[in-house]
N, C-alpha and C positions, 0 to 999 in steps of 0.2 A: 633112364626110363621116364617117360613123360606122363602127365596126368591124363587119364582117359577123357575123351571129349564129352561123353555123357555125364560124367562126374563134374566136369568143369561147368556145365550148364547150370548146375544147382548150387555150386559153391559161392560163398560170399564172405566178406570180411567179418570176423566174429565181433568186432566192435561197432563199425558203422553200418553193417549189413549191405554195403555196396558190392555188386557182383565183381567177380574176379576174372582176369584174362591171363593168358600166358605172357610172360615178359619176353620181349623180342631178344634175339641173340645179341644184337648190337648193344642194346641197353644192359643186358646181362654182363657183357664184356666190360662196359664202363663201370658197372657196379663192382665187379670183381677187381678192377684196377684200384678203385677207391678202398676196397677191403684190404687189398695187399698193401696199400699205403698207410693202413691203420686209421683211416678217416671215417669209418662207418660204425654206428652204434645201433643196437636194437632200441625199441621204444622204452624198454626197461632201464636203459642207460648202460647196459653191458656192451662191451666192444664185440663186433662180429669178428671172429678169429679165423674162420675158414671161408674160402671162396665158395660160391654156390654153383652147383651143376645145373640147376633148373630153378625157376621161380615163377610165382604168380604176382600180379599187380592189380590193385583195385582199378576199376574202370575210370575213376576220377584221377588216377595217377598219383595218389598220395601215400600209399603204403604197399610194401613188397613183403611177400611171405616166401620162405624157402620151401623147396620140394625135395625131399630125401627119399631116394629109391621109389619114386613115383607117388609118394605120400605127402600131401601138402601139410606143412606144419602151421596150422591155423590157431596159434595161441596169441592172444592180444599183446602180451609182453614180448613176443618174438617177432613182431612186425618191424620192418625197417622203414622209417619215414623218409620220403624222397626229398624233403626240403633241405636235408644235409648234403645232398649231392649237387654239385654244380653242373650246369649244362646237361641235365638229365631229361 
């Protein structure tokens, strides 16, 4: 289940206030490969344990937020910084 388009228009990063966009499937696939390899941490420092089925990314491409059952998980400590991902 994806995030409703109208809702996506008003969502932003809870920390930087940068607008959010859907993470493209190809980039989601790369992210999940890195998660499976145990190479991805949340901003809090905790390891991301499960692959994501859907995600949002800040328009500046710096932070990813998971979407669970169509609900964005917009908690600052649950963001995933993209600087830890190579060729992303």
